[in-house]
N, C-alpha and C positions, 0 to 999 in steps of 0.2 A: 021213352021206350028203349030198352037195350036189346041188342041182338048179339047173341053169343054164337060164335062159330067154333066148331071143333078145332082142337089144336092144343099145343102145349105152350104155356106162358111161364116165364120165370120173372121174379121180381128181385131186384138187387137193392138192398138197403144202402142208401147214401147218407152219410153223416157229414153235415156241413160244420166245419169248425171255424170259429171266429179267429181272425188273424191275431197273433200275439202282439200286444202293444210294444212299441220300442221306446227306448229312452230318447228324449229330444237331445240331440248332440250336434250342436252347431257353434261355430265361433261367434255368432251373433248373440247367442244366449249366454249371458255373463253372470246373471244373478239367480235365476230360477233353474239351476242346473240339477240334473239327476232325476227329473220328473219324467214319467211316462207320457207319451203324446196326449192321451185323454186328460191326464192330470194337468198338463201344461195348458191345454185349451180351456179347461175349467178355471184355472187360475186367471187366464186372460179375461174370461167372462166375469169373474169376480171383480176385476179391475174396472171393466166397462160399467158394471152396475154401480160400483162404489163411487165412481167419478161422474156418472151420468153422461158419458161420452161414447163415441164410436171408436172403432179400431183405428180409423184414419186420423184421429186426434194425435196419436203418437207415431203411427206407422206410415211409411211412404207407400202409396197405392201401387200395387204391382211388384213391390220389393220390400216385403216385411222385414227382411234382414238388414236393410239399409239403416245407417245411423245419421242420415241427412237431416232428419227432423229434430230440432233441439228439444222438443217436448219428450222425445224418447230418451234422451240423455237425462233429463230431469226425472222422468219416471224411474229410470234405472237407479238414480241416486236415492230416490224415495224408497225403493224396494230395499236397497242396501241399509238405509236407516231403519226401516221397519224390521228387517231381519236382525239387526244389531240390538234393537230394543227388546225383541222377543228372546234373543239368545241371552241377554243380560238379566232380564226380569222374569221370564217365563220359560226357562230352559227345559222343563219337564212337560210342557203342554203338548198333548197329542190331539190334533184336530179330529173331529168326528167326520164321518163320511159326508161329503157335500160342503164342508167348511174349507176356508182358505188354508193352504199348507204353510202360509207365512207364520201363523201362530195366533195368539190372542189379540195382538195389535195388528190390524190390517189397514188397507187403504180406507175402508169405510169408517174406521175409528175417527178419523179427522175429516174426511171428505163428505160423508153422509149423503152421497148421491149428487154432489156438486163438484164441478171442475176445480174450484178454489176451496182449499180447506176451510172449514168453519172455525171461527175463533171460539175459545171457551167462554162461558158466561163471564162478563166483566172484562173480557180481553180486548175491548175496543181501544 
């Protein structure tokens, strides 16, 4: 039940705007440069899924910028390799929304959900 009392009311339209994403700019980011924060986070999520690991596999808890974990250095080298392969063999590839910005060859190409890359058939 609503009770209306006499008087004057005015309503002000409030328009909420989403914050403008910023480019991730940190000395610790050496390979995935130029990405907006949501793109950077999505790329990290792609890696977690591609390797079947958690963030703590490569990052130091409480200090994601730290290079103290040797696995982070290995991951960075793998990203450099992946970017080089894509630049050489697929320079015109444009990822679709939701796909890795790395290109056609991604972490999943070799890892397929495993921390250790899978060998090709007959590669034993």
